[in-house]
Kinemage of the C-alpha trace (Angstrom):
@kinemage 1
@onewidth
@group {chain A} dominant
@subgroup {mainchain}
@vectorlist {calphas} color= white
{ca met a 1} P 88.333 123.365 120.283
{ca asn a 2} L 86.010 120.818 121.878
{ca arg a 3} L 87.960 117.573 121.931
{ca glu a 4} L 84.982 115.877 123.617
{ca leu a 5} L 83.417 115.534 120.173
{ca phe a 6} L 85.976 112.856 119.375
{ca ala a 7} L 85.069 110.950 122.544
{ca cys a 8} L 81.304 111.303 122.005
{ca glu a 9} L 81.506 110.073 118.419
{ca ala a 10} L 83.529 107.022 119.453
{ca leu a 11} L 81.457 106.194 122.534
{ca ala a 12} L 78.322 106.204 120.384
{ca gln a 13} L 79.746 103.220 118.478
{ca ile a 14} L 80.526 101.023 121.501
{ca pro a 15} L 76.998 99.529 121.868
{ca lys a 16} L 77.162 98.560 118.179
{ca leu a 17} L 80.564 96.924 118.675
{ca leu a 18} L 79.310 94.993 121.689
{ca thr a 19} L 76.272 93.843 119.726
{ca leu a 20} L 78.594 92.470 117.065
{ca leu a 21} L 80.534 90.561 119.740
{ca asp a 22} L 79.748 87.061 120.995
{ca arg a 23} L 79.865 87.796 124.746
{ca asn a 24} L 78.919 84.308 125.968
{ca pro a 25} L 81.912 82.693 127.741
{ca his a 26} L 80.447 79.227 127.137
{ca ser a 27} L 80.068 79.751 123.405
{ca pro a 28} L 82.612 78.173 121.040
{ca thr a 29} L 82.835 81.552 119.294
{ca phe a 30} L 83.264 83.639 122.464
{ca gly a 31} L 85.155 86.800 121.475
{ca cys a 32} L 84.125 86.776 117.786
{ca phe a 33} L 83.011 90.169 116.406
{ca asp a 34} L 81.573 88.798 113.162
{ca arg a 35} L 77.863 88.562 113.940
{ca asn a 36} L 77.088 87.167 110.498
{ca phe a 37} L 79.234 84.169 111.440
{ca trp a 38} L 78.447 83.434 115.082
{ca his a 39} L 74.849 84.692 115.346
{ca tyr a 40} L 73.135 84.716 111.961
{ca arg a 41} L 75.305 81.839 110.695
{ca ile a 42} L 74.940 82.971 107.096
{ca ile a 43} L 78.664 82.705 106.312
{ca asp a 44} L 81.002 79.801 106.924
{ca phe a 45} L 84.108 81.606 108.214
{ca pro a 46} L 84.714 84.664 110.397
{ca ser a 47} L 86.248 87.857 109.072
{ca gly a 48} L 89.682 88.385 110.594
{ca met a 49} L 89.308 92.151 110.191
{ca ala a 50} L 86.459 92.165 112.717
{ca gln a 51} L 88.842 91.355 115.578
{ca glu a 52} L 90.222 94.886 115.213
{ca phe a 53} L 87.214 95.919 117.313
{ca val a 54} L 89.022 94.921 120.500
{ca trp a 55} L 90.961 98.181 120.372
{ca pro a 56} L 88.062 100.645 120.863
{ca leu a 57} L 86.894 98.463 123.763
{ca ala a 58} L 90.352 98.463 125.340
{ca leu a 59} L 90.484 102.233 125.019
{ca val a 60} L 87.099 102.891 126.627
{ca tyr a 61} L 88.122 100.512 129.423
{ca thr a 62} L 91.326 102.454 130.152
{ca leu a 63} L 90.355 106.075 129.335
{ca asp a 64} L 88.409 108.123 131.881
{ca leu a 65} L 86.231 109.776 129.272
{ca pro a 66} L 83.206 111.939 130.055
{ca arg a 67} L 80.052 109.799 130.394
{ca asn a 68} L 82.030 106.609 129.872
{ca gln a 69} L 80.049 103.764 131.449
{ca tyr a 70} L 82.636 101.226 130.246
{ca tyr a 71} L 85.567 102.633 132.219
{ca gln a 72} L 87.299 99.971 134.343
{ca gln a 73} L 84.412 97.544 133.911
{ca pro a 74} L 85.732 93.964 134.431
{ca ala a 75} L 83.354 92.598 131.791
{ca val a 76} L 84.849 94.883 129.139
{ca arg a 77} L 88.341 93.699 130.032
{ca asp a 78} L 87.193 90.077 129.736
{ca trp a 79} L 85.640 90.745 126.336
{ca val a 80} L 88.813 92.352 125.018
{ca glu a 81} L 90.869 89.369 126.133
{ca ala a 82} L 88.315 87.021 124.568
{ca gly a 83} L 88.566 88.979 121.315
{ca ile a 84} L 92.345 88.590 121.216
{ca asn a 85} L 92.014 84.875 121.973
{ca phe a 86} L 89.458 84.408 119.185
{ca ala a 87} L 91.726 86.245 116.744
{ca ala a 88} L 94.383 83.655 117.572
{ca arg a 89} L 92.010 80.658 117.397
{ca ser a 90} L 90.459 81.689 114.101
{ca ser a 91} L 93.775 82.377 112.349
{ca arg a 92} L 95.228 80.107 109.716
{ca ser a 93} L 98.051 77.829 110.868
{ca asp a 94} L 100.582 80.237 109.355
{ca gly a 95} L 99.168 83.193 111.344
{ca ser a 96} L 97.244 84.790 108.470
{ca cys a 97} L 93.501 85.439 108.400
{ca asp a 98} L 90.692 85.721 105.874
{ca asp a 99} L 88.382 88.641 105.305
{ca tyr a 100} L 85.994 88.263 102.353
{ca phe a 101} L 86.504 84.700 101.174
{ca pro a 102} L 88.151 81.552 102.578
{ca phe a 103} L 91.909 81.091 102.170
{ca glu a 104} L 92.150 84.745 101.149
{ca arg a 105} L 95.003 85.472 103.563
{ca ala a 106} L 94.176 89.170 103.572
{ca ala a 107} L 97.161 91.380 104.357
{ca gly a 108} L 95.030 94.401 105.274
{ca ala a 109} L 92.877 92.453 107.728
{ca ala a 110} L 95.983 90.812 109.202
{ca ala a 111} L 97.713 94.177 109.725
{ca phe a 112} L 94.663 95.996 111.137
{ca ser a 113} L 93.774 93.233 113.598
{ca leu a 114} L 97.371 92.606 114.685
{ca leu a 115} L 97.877 96.281 115.494
{ca ala a 116} L 94.606 96.373 117.431
{ca cys a 117} L 95.307 93.199 119.394
{ca val a 118} L 98.866 94.186 120.309
{ca glu a 119} L 97.852 97.661 121.449
{ca ser a 120} L 94.922 96.227 123.442
{ca tyr a 121} L 97.207 93.656 125.068
{ca arg a 122} L 99.571 96.449 126.080
{ca leu a 123} L 96.829 98.777 127.325
{ca leu a 124} L 95.274 96.143 129.585
{ca gly a 125} L 98.608 94.863 130.876
{ca leu a 126} L 97.738 91.293 129.892
{ca ser a 127} L 100.103 88.365 130.327
{ca ser a 128} L 99.507 85.425 128.016
{ca asp a 129} L 102.022 83.130 126.365
{ca ser a 130} L 99.439 82.023 123.806
{ca ala a 131} L 98.707 85.630 122.823
{ca leu a 132} L 102.412 86.405 122.478
{ca ser a 133} L 102.856 83.292 120.347
{ca phe a 134} L 99.974 84.436 118.141
{ca phe a 135} L 101.463 87.919 117.744
{ca glu a 136} L 104.802 86.433 116.739
{ca lys a 137} L 103.208 84.108 114.192
{ca arg a 138} L 100.952 86.808 112.705
{ca ala a 139} L 103.850 89.284 112.512
{ca gly a 140} L 106.030 86.626 110.906
{ca trp a 141} L 103.426 86.005 108.228
{ca ile a 142} L 103.036 89.726 107.508
{ca ala a 143} L 106.812 90.120 107.337
{ca ser a 144} L 107.144 87.365 104.744
{ca his a 145} L 104.196 88.260 102.486
{ca asp a 146} L 103.411 91.167 100.174
{ca glu a 147} L 100.039 92.003 98.693
{ca ser a 148} L 99.253 93.058 95.144
{ca gly a 149} L 98.509 96.695 94.461
{ca arg a 150} L 100.052 99.829 95.940
{ca leu a 151} L 98.209 100.676 99.155
{ca ala a 152} L 100.389 102.888 101.319
{ca asn a 153} L 98.006 102.715 104.272
{ca his a 154} L 98.335 98.907 104.458
{ca gln a 155} L 102.122 99.123 104.361
{ca ala a 156} L 102.136 101.791 107.080
{ca leu a 157} L 99.831 99.669 109.238
{ca ala a 158} L 102.105 96.664 108.724
{ca ala a 159} L 105.212 98.671 109.633
{ca leu a 160} L 103.615 99.939 112.848
{ca gly a 161} L 102.337 96.513 113.876
{ca leu a 162} L 105.680 94.838 113.193
{ca glu a 163} L 107.565 97.434 115.223
{ca leu a 164} L 105.204 97.025 118.181
{ca val a 165} L 105.473 93.227 118.151
{ca ser a 166} L 109.252 93.485 117.827
{ca arg a 167} L 109.423 95.528 121.016
{ca leu a 168} L 106.930 93.327 122.837
{ca ile a 169} L 108.739 90.023 122.206
{ca asn a 170} L 112.243 91.392 121.563
{ca ala a 171} L 112.506 90.329 117.914
{ca pro a 172} L 115.002 92.577 116.034
{ca lys a 173} L 114.214 90.850 112.715
{ca leu a 174} L 110.669 92.188 112.863
{ca ser a 175} L 111.968 95.688 113.504
{ca lys a 176} L 114.163 95.440 110.422
{ca glu a 177} L 111.156 94.383 108.367
{ca ala a 178} L 109.202 97.308 109.820
{ca asp a 179} L 111.985 99.606 108.600
{ca arg a 180} L 111.790 98.022 105.146
{ca arg a 181} L 108.033 98.563 104.961
{ca leu a 182} L 108.490 102.150 106.108
{ca glu a 183} L 111.077 102.735 103.382
{ca arg a 184} L 108.565 101.402 100.867
{ca val a 185} L 105.869 103.791 102.063
{ca leu a 186} L 108.244 106.749 101.868
{ca ser a 187} L 109.329 105.701 98.365
{ca trp a 188} L 105.667 105.798 97.348
{ca gln a 189} L 105.286 109.417 98.433
{ca ser a 190} L 104.839 111.874 95.609
{ca thr a 191} L 106.827 115.101 95.534
{ca glu a 192} L 103.431 116.727 96.185
{ca gly a 193} L 103.200 114.929 99.541
{ca trp a 194} L 100.659 112.186 98.844
{ca phe a 195} L 101.083 108.448 99.323
{ca ala a 196} L 99.970 106.070 96.578
{ca glu a 197} L 96.571 104.358 96.873
{ca tyr a 198} L 96.103 102.225 93.748
{ca asp a 199} L 95.713 104.747 90.909
{ca gly a 200} L 96.781 107.875 92.758
{ca phe a 201} L 96.008 110.150 95.695
{ca asp a 202} L 93.109 109.552 98.053
{ca pro a 203} L 92.798 112.276 100.721
{ca gly a 204} L 90.888 109.943 103.057
{ca tyr a 205} L 93.402 107.119 103.200
{ca gln a 206} L 96.184 109.703 103.398
{ca thr a 207} L 95.012 110.547 106.938
{ca leu a 208} L 95.284 106.895 108.034
{ca thr a 209} L 98.797 106.669 106.629
{ca val a 210} L 99.733 109.877 108.448
{ca ser a 211} L 98.312 108.423 111.671
{ca cys a 212} L 100.484 105.307 111.441
{ca leu a 213} L 103.610 107.182 110.377
{ca ala a 214} L 103.206 109.727 113.182
{ca arg a 215} L 103.066 106.898 115.716
{ca leu a 216} L 106.176 105.346 114.168
{ca tyr a 217} L 107.919 108.706 114.376
{ca gln a 218} L 107.139 108.783 118.091
{ca met a 219} L 108.886 105.447 118.468
{ca lys a 220} L 111.736 105.835 115.957
{ca pro a 221} L 112.214 109.487 114.970
{ca ser a 222} L 114.243 110.253 111.860
{ca thr a 223} L 114.881 113.289 109.698
{ca glu a 224} L 113.517 111.528 106.617
{ca leu a 225} L 110.274 110.474 108.276
{ca arg a 226} L 109.747 113.913 109.795
{ca ala a 227} L 110.155 115.568 106.396
{ca ala a 228} L 107.711 113.075 104.818
{ca leu a 229} L 105.139 113.787 107.530
{ca glu a 230} L 105.501 117.526 107.077
{ca arg a 231} L 104.835 117.212 103.337
{ca ala a 232} L 101.900 114.869 103.927
{ca val a 233} L 100.296 117.113 106.542
{ca gln a 234} L 100.676 120.252 104.444
{ca leu a 235} L 98.888 118.461 101.622
{ca val a 236} L 96.033 117.266 103.850
{ca ala a 237} L 95.460 120.851 105.019
{ca ala a 238} L 94.553 121.829 101.463
{ca phe a 239} L 91.693 119.312 101.298
{ca val a 240} L 89.811 120.244 104.477
{ca his a 241} L 86.782 121.968 102.991
{ca pro a 242} L 85.452 125.357 104.141
{ca asp a 243} L 82.474 123.685 105.853
{ca gly a 244} L 84.712 121.295 107.838
{ca ser a 245} L 84.037 118.241 105.670
{ca tyr a 246} L 86.924 116.379 104.091
{ca gly a 247} L 87.769 114.408 100.988
{ca gly a 248} L 85.239 112.760 98.746
{ca glu a 249} L 84.641 111.219 95.377
{ca tyr a 250} L 87.343 113.261 93.667
{ca gly a 251} L 90.019 111.100 95.342
{ca ser a 252} L 91.462 107.942 93.821
{ca arg a 253} L 89.468 105.722 96.209
{ca asn a 254} L 86.411 107.940 96.716
{ca thr a 255} L 86.636 108.049 100.520
{ca lys a 256} L 85.708 110.677 103.080
{ca asn a 257} L 87.845 109.070 105.769
{ca phe a 258} L 89.377 111.303 108.371
{ca phe a 259} L 91.679 109.804 110.978
{ca pro a 260} L 92.614 112.668 113.346
{ca his a 261} L 95.137 111.052 115.694
{ca gly a 262} L 98.203 111.618 113.538
{ca phe a 263} L 97.590 115.361 113.389
{ca glu a 264} L 97.623 115.594 117.179
{ca leu a 265} L 100.928 113.707 117.315
{ca val a 266} L 102.502 115.777 114.542
{ca gly a 267} L 101.017 118.887 116.148
{ca gln a 268} L 103.347 118.425 119.116
{ca trp a 269} L 106.193 119.682 116.908
{ca met a 270} L 104.333 121.180 113.926
{ca pro a 271} L 101.524 123.363 115.368
{ca glu a 272} L 99.848 124.043 112.007
{ca ser a 273} L 98.914 120.351 111.945
{ca leu a 274} L 96.463 121.033 114.781
{ca ser a 275} L 94.493 123.469 112.629
{ca ile a 276} L 93.494 120.529 110.425
{ca asn a 277} L 91.734 118.842 113.347
{ca asp a 278} L 90.239 122.151 114.472
{ca ser a 279} L 88.616 122.594 111.063
{ca phe a 280} L 87.365 119.001 111.096
{ca leu a 281} L 85.899 119.481 114.592
{ca lys a 282} L 83.862 122.402 113.251
{ca gly a 283} L 82.468 120.011 110.667
{ca met a 284} L 81.671 117.512 113.431
{ca glu a 285} L 79.716 120.207 115.258
{ca lys a 286} L 77.628 120.683 112.105
{ca gly a 287} L 76.933 116.949 111.791
{ca leu a 288} L 79.066 116.564 108.669
{ca val a 289} L 80.924 113.437 109.792
{ca pro a 290} L 80.224 110.475 107.500
{ca cys a 291} L 78.468 107.486 109.042
{ca tyr a 292} L 80.846 104.571 109.596
{ca ser a 293} L 78.367 102.336 111.460
{ca asp a 294} L 78.790 99.535 108.974
{ca asp a 295} L 79.385 96.074 110.497
{ca his a 296} L 82.754 95.809 108.734
{ca ile a 297} L 84.231 99.290 109.267
{ca val a 298} L 82.626 100.630 112.446
{ca gly a 299} L 85.788 100.142 114.502
{ca his a 300} L 88.314 101.922 112.274
{ca his a 301} L 87.495 105.481 113.268
{ca ala a 302} L 86.390 104.668 116.814
{ca trp a 303} L 89.885 103.822 118.037
{ca asn a 304} L 91.441 106.691 116.123
{ca tyr a 305} L 89.010 109.236 117.580
{ca leu a 306} L 89.720 107.920 121.073
{ca leu a 307} L 93.462 108.241 120.528
{ca ala a 308} L 92.953 111.795 119.256
{ca trp a 309} L 91.069 112.590 122.472
{ca gln a 310} L 93.826 110.997 124.550
{ca asp a 311} L 96.692 112.887 122.853
{ca phe a 312} L 94.829 116.148 122.257
{ca val a 313} L 97.187 119.143 122.394
{ca glu a 314} L 95.688 121.841 124.608
{ca gln a 315} L 97.599 124.806 123.192
{ca arg a 316} L 96.171 125.390 119.701
{ca pro a 317} L 97.264 127.898 117.050
{ca lys a 318} L 94.880 130.522 115.755
{ca ala a 319} L 92.853 129.514 112.734
{ca pro a 320} L 94.831 130.366 109.593
{ca ala a 321} L 93.552 132.987 107.168
{ca tyr a 322} L 91.398 131.624 104.364
{ca pro a 323} L 93.922 131.046 101.543
{ca gln a 324} L 93.319 132.512 98.121
{ca gly a 325} L 94.558 131.507 94.697
{ca arg a 326} L 95.172 128.236 92.933
{ca arg a 327} L 97.002 125.087 93.907
{ca trp a 328} L 97.448 122.601 91.117
{ca phe a 329} L 98.651 119.147 92.143
{ca arg a 330} L 99.629 117.939 88.702
{ca glu a 331} L 100.752 114.436 89.715
{ca ala a 332} L 97.539 113.842 91.650
{ca gly a 333} L 95.400 115.391 88.919
{ca leu a 334} L 93.693 117.670 91.436
{ca leu a 335} L 93.249 121.420 91.349
{ca ile a 336} L 91.997 123.723 94.099
{ca asp a 337} L 90.962 127.255 93.134
{ca arg a 338} L 89.906 129.767 95.809
{ca arg a 339} L 88.479 133.137 94.803
{ca gly a 340} L 86.984 135.384 97.429
{ca ala a 341} L 84.407 133.323 99.311
{ca ser a 342} L 84.286 130.582 96.650
{ca glu a 343} L 86.309 127.381 96.450
{ca leu a 344} L 86.495 124.833 93.635
{ca val a 345} L 88.061 121.390 94.059
{ca val a 346} L 88.226 119.573 90.729
{ca ser a 347} L 89.704 116.228 89.702
{ca leu a 348} L 91.223 116.430 86.242
{ca asn a 349} L 91.969 112.704 86.111
{ca lys a 350} L 88.358 111.850 86.974
{ca gly a 351} L 86.788 113.732 84.099
{ca gly a 352} L 86.338 117.006 85.963
{ca ala a 353} L 84.356 115.732 88.950
{ca phe a 354} L 84.214 118.616 91.417
{ca lys a 355} L 82.992 120.162 94.645
{ca phe a 356} L 82.121 123.857 94.834
{ca phe a 357} L 81.778 125.853 98.042
{ca arg a 358} L 80.687 129.382 98.816
{ca gly a 359} L 81.503 130.663 102.267
{ca glu a 360} L 81.144 127.707 104.615
{ca ser a 361} L 78.466 125.940 102.572
{ca leu a 362} L 78.624 123.267 99.895
{ca val a 363} L 76.905 124.597 96.780
{ca ala a 364} L 77.502 121.666 94.438
{ca ser a 365} L 79.029 118.211 94.541
{ca asp a 366} L 79.324 116.747 91.065
{ca thr a 367} L 80.504 113.245 90.167
{ca his a 368} L 79.939 113.845 86.455
{ca leu a 369} L 77.561 112.441 83.879
{ca ser a 370} L 76.045 109.009 84.445
{ca leu a 371} L 73.764 107.148 82.077
{ca leu a 372} L 72.013 103.809 81.728
{ca tyr a 373} L 72.392 102.328 78.275
{ca gly a 374} L 70.996 99.292 76.481
{ca ser a 375} L 67.797 97.306 76.500
{ca arg a 376} L 65.593 97.256 79.562
{ca gly a 377} L 66.615 93.682 80.272
{ca his a 378} L 70.303 94.466 80.015
{ca leu a 379} L 71.304 97.960 81.117
{ca arg a 380} L 74.887 99.094 81.617
{ca asn a 381} L 76.026 102.184 83.506
{ca ala a 382} L 78.493 104.552 81.800
{ca val a 383} L 80.044 107.262 83.969
{ca gly a 384} L 82.441 110.162 83.610
{ca his a 385} L 84.387 109.825 86.853
{ca ile a 386} L 86.539 106.735 86.234
{ca thr a 387} L 90.245 107.543 86.610
{ca asp a 388} L 91.904 108.016 83.226
{ca arg a 389} L 94.278 110.244 81.278
{ca tyr a 390} L 91.889 112.842 79.893
{ca lys a 391} L 92.662 115.697 77.542
{ca thr a 392} L 92.864 118.745 79.793
{ca ala a 393} L 93.553 122.446 79.458
{ca val a 394} L 93.957 124.786 82.413
{ca gly a 395} L 93.730 128.523 81.831
{ca asp a 396} L 93.412 131.428 84.219
{ca asp a 397} L 89.605 131.375 84.218
{ca val a 398} L 88.719 128.256 82.216
{ca ile a 399} L 89.371 124.571 82.927
{ca ser a 400} L 88.423 122.002 80.321
{ca val a 401} L 88.453 118.206 80.338
{ca ala a 402} L 87.545 115.890 77.465
{ca gly a 403} L 87.489 112.151 76.917
{ca ser a 404} L 85.186 109.162 76.975
{ca leu a 405} L 82.879 107.782 79.624
{ca gly a 406} L 83.780 104.464 81.218
{ca trp a 407} L 81.707 101.460 82.227
{ca ala a 408} L 81.019 101.374 85.953
{ca lys a 409} L 82.377 98.344 87.808
{ca gln a 410} L 79.117 96.891 89.077
{ca thr a 411} L 79.724 93.134 88.988
{ca gln a 412} L 77.539 91.506 91.632
{ca met a 413} L 77.815 88.138 93.319
{ca thr a 414} L 75.571 85.384 91.986
{ca pro a 415} L 75.176 81.768 93.197
{ca phe a 416} L 77.278 80.562 90.263
{ca arg a 417} L 80.035 83.120 90.844
{ca leu a 418} L 80.041 82.418 94.566
{ca leu a 419} L 80.310 78.681 93.969
{ca thr a 420} L 83.094 79.217 91.413
{ca leu a 421} L 85.027 81.437 93.840
{ca arg a 422} L 84.647 78.971 96.691
{ca leu a 423} L 85.675 75.987 94.600
{ca gly a 424} L 88.583 77.953 93.224
{ca met a 425} L 89.789 78.986 96.682
{ca leu a 426} L 89.442 75.454 98.027
{ca thr a 427} L 91.698 74.165 95.229
{ca leu a 428} L 94.292 76.285 93.413
{ca gly a 429} L 93.228 79.573 94.999
{ca arg a 430} L 94.402 78.572 98.449
{ca leu a 431} L 97.903 78.174 96.996
{ca phe a 432} L 97.872 81.482 95.101
{ca pro a 433} L 95.614 83.881 97.071
{ca asn a 434} L 97.514 86.947 95.870
{ca ala a 435} L 96.809 86.040 92.252
{ca val a 436} L 93.092 85.865 93.076
{ca arg a 437} L 93.307 89.220 94.843
{ca ser a 438} L 95.058 90.773 91.837
{ca phe a 439} L 92.345 89.458 89.502
{ca leu a 440} L 89.569 90.862 91.717
{ca gln a 441} L 91.351 94.225 91.912
{ca arg a 442} L 91.375 94.471 88.122
{ca leu a 443} L 87.742 93.371 87.949
{ca leu a 444} L 86.348 95.626 90.676
{ca ile a 445} L 88.778 98.488 91.287
{ca ser a 446} L 91.538 99.421 88.886
{ca gly a 447} L 91.549 100.139 85.161
{ca lys a 448} L 88.922 101.630 82.888
{ca lys a 449} L 86.865 100.036 80.124
{ca arg a 450} L 85.874 102.827 77.803
{ca ala a 451} L 82.248 103.271 76.849
{ca pro a 452} L 81.217 104.635 73.392
{ca phe a 453} L 80.307 108.095 74.690
{ca asp a 454} L 82.519 111.155 74.271
{ca phe a 455} L 82.239 114.136 76.574
{ca ser a 456} L 83.759 117.526 77.199
{ca arg a 457} L 83.436 119.602 80.335
{ca glu a 458} L 84.259 123.270 80.724
{ca leu a 459} L 84.403 125.017 84.081
{ca arg a 460} L 84.525 128.795 83.711
{ca trp a 461} L 85.019 131.408 86.419
{ca glu a 462} L 83.070 134.650 86.153
{ca gly a 463} L 84.067 136.610 89.220
{ca glu a 464} L 83.245 134.323 92.123
{ca lys a 465} L 80.591 132.483 90.131
{ca leu a 466} L 81.234 129.186 88.359
{ca lys a 467} L 79.685 128.182 85.041
{ca val a 468} L 79.808 124.540 83.941
{ca lys a 469} L 79.138 123.356 80.401
{ca asp a 470} L 78.924 119.643 79.576
{ca thr a 471} L 78.716 118.204 76.076
{ca leu a 472} L 77.940 114.531 75.385
{ca thr a 473} L 77.709 112.431 72.218
{ca ala a 474} L 76.074 108.985 72.100
{ca pro a 475} L 76.093 106.190 69.486
{ca ser a 476} L 72.311 105.871 69.893
{ca trp a 477} L 70.155 108.202 71.979
{ca lys a 478} L 67.275 105.720 71.704
{ca arg a 479} L 69.194 103.255 73.865
{ca val a 480} L 69.953 105.838 76.571
{ca arg a 481} L 67.368 104.950 79.215
{ca ala a 482} L 68.392 107.436 81.902
{ca leu a 483} L 70.869 110.299 82.204
{ca gly a 484} L 71.834 112.418 85.164
{ca ile a 485} L 74.512 114.040 87.307
{ca gly a 486} L 74.912 112.878 90.903
{ca cys a 487} L 76.635 114.293 93.946
{ca asp a 488} L 78.094 111.130 95.431
{ca gln a 489} L 78.431 108.391 92.831
{ca thr a 490} L 81.123 105.727 93.220
{ca ser a 491} L 81.681 103.169 90.470
{ca ile a 492} L 84.571 101.077 91.798
{ca tyr a 493} L 84.743 98.799 94.811
{ca val a 494} L 86.313 100.490 97.845
{ca val a 495} L 85.534 99.237 101.355
{ca met a 496} L 85.521 102.663 102.985
{ca ser a 497} L 83.567 104.487 100.268
{ca arg a 498} L 79.803 105.104 99.961
{ca thr a 499} L 79.405 106.125 103.594
{ca phe a 500} L 76.532 108.573 104.082
{ca glu a 501} L 77.288 112.206 104.817
{ca ala a 502} L 74.747 115.013 105.274
{ca asn a 503} L 76.158 116.856 102.252
{ca glu a 504} L 74.830 114.020 100.091
{ca leu a 505} L 71.287 115.290 100.571
{ca lys a 506} L 71.833 117.244 97.362
{ca glu a 507} L 69.508 115.619 94.831
{ca trp a 508} L 70.567 114.210 91.481
{ca thr a 509} L 70.070 116.328 88.376
{ca asp a 510} L 67.816 114.306 86.054
{ca leu a 511} L 68.687 114.944 82.416
{ca thr a 512} L 66.678 112.055 80.945
{ca pro a 513} L 64.021 114.297 79.317
{ca leu a 514} L 66.765 116.152 77.428
{ca ala a 515} L 68.310 112.888 76.187
{ca glu a 516} L 64.905 111.620 75.004
{ca lys a 517} L 64.574 114.595 72.640
{ca lys a 518} L 67.901 114.029 70.916
{ca gln a 519} L 68.130 112.586 67.420
{ca his a 520} L 70.892 110.373 66.060
{ca gly a 521} L 74.130 112.327 65.632
{ca glu a 522} L 73.071 115.261 67.798
{ca lys a 523} L 75.113 116.438 70.752
{ca leu a 524} L 73.617 117.035 74.172
{ca glu a 525} L 74.713 120.246 75.876
{ca ile a 526} L 74.015 121.152 79.484
{ca glu a 527} L 74.891 124.497 81.044
{ca arg a 528} L 74.701 125.275 84.749
{ca glu a 529} L 75.711 128.204 86.948
{ca phe a 530} L 76.652 128.176 90.637
């Protein structure tokens, strides 16, 4: 396989990263990657997560990649060092950092940026007492604080960062805490192989967790960790689609993330892991990689792609035969059914949202029914893909799901809400940031508020063809202003979701004219065939 695709994809992001960076040595914000803060000046604090961007720069400085104009450039080295220094200067006195609002003390941003800064420091062979002091303080804060919610990828990131700092400054206590975080991650692994991400299994974030755990296994191998990685990798292999794309809105956090580095590391002792990256590289060749060039997340995949290029295993196994049959991951609520050249991936705990492939092409991506309801001045969005315990039945050729739609989580910021949040964080919120985070998680991410619409969905196999029948009841069809089925709808807040992918060029199915004809008490039925 062409590993250069990883390098090309990452190198394409470096100009964007450098544009986000304050590169002026005489500027008070020299080394800051949050352009909204230092350049546009439209926010009043810098995002600590942004300092993670030092790592891709450190990698392009040290790796002799094809067409790498940044290799061994003194300016790049200076900018990386400035980025580490700004991460230290902009931290809270306890070593924590903010991400979305002041005094947030965001554990994810702290873990991401610490890992990036430590690895960059090591790569460049820097020597700085102030940087080492910062690493110790940041690691100490991470070690003594837990965040609300179950996010395995954050815990894995924290464990890796703590272990690296422990070795850098010779702090055994941090290594013990790294072991404790690792034990937590492993305890969150389902018997099916997936690691918990809020309400369940998200294939995208699973790859980031695998990446961190594989690196930890390199440093501290154990039988337990190896077995956990084997289960996790075998599960990931099932969710690489026939066209080379990966993940999607059927996961618990709706992401299409793919972090390849862990599969190269695991592939050194489990060759079938390499086939996962080989399939993904085929998707890259087709232009099916999601766009991550968002100011807040552009660095995440860049460093991971570069590490995958660096640790690429030259001897690759032959592509496995296309598997047939059904795999039902009951705990995750996901079912994969492969018949001949057709493949169905359906989420039973998201109302029957599905992707359907034939050969190496995506035929349909369906995130269920979505409608706008109410008066024109006050419309609410009810959707069928919110995670819930639906009534399901799985037969040999028929899969059915029934339940109620849920209200999409679409709360937007307003001047009043922003002022309330700021005042709250400047007073009690700064003392209880985790309580604020927990409240926002319930508001924007977890849980379902049921809407007064009942649905049923039936997916029926006829040979290699798939027939889908949807039935919907409404309390008042006159108040249904729009109805449709989309290919890529997300109705909860997830940082890494809603990235554009070429497969999203499938247009929405507009069902509004059908809804307009319905009378009170009538059911709406829609039948489709793929």
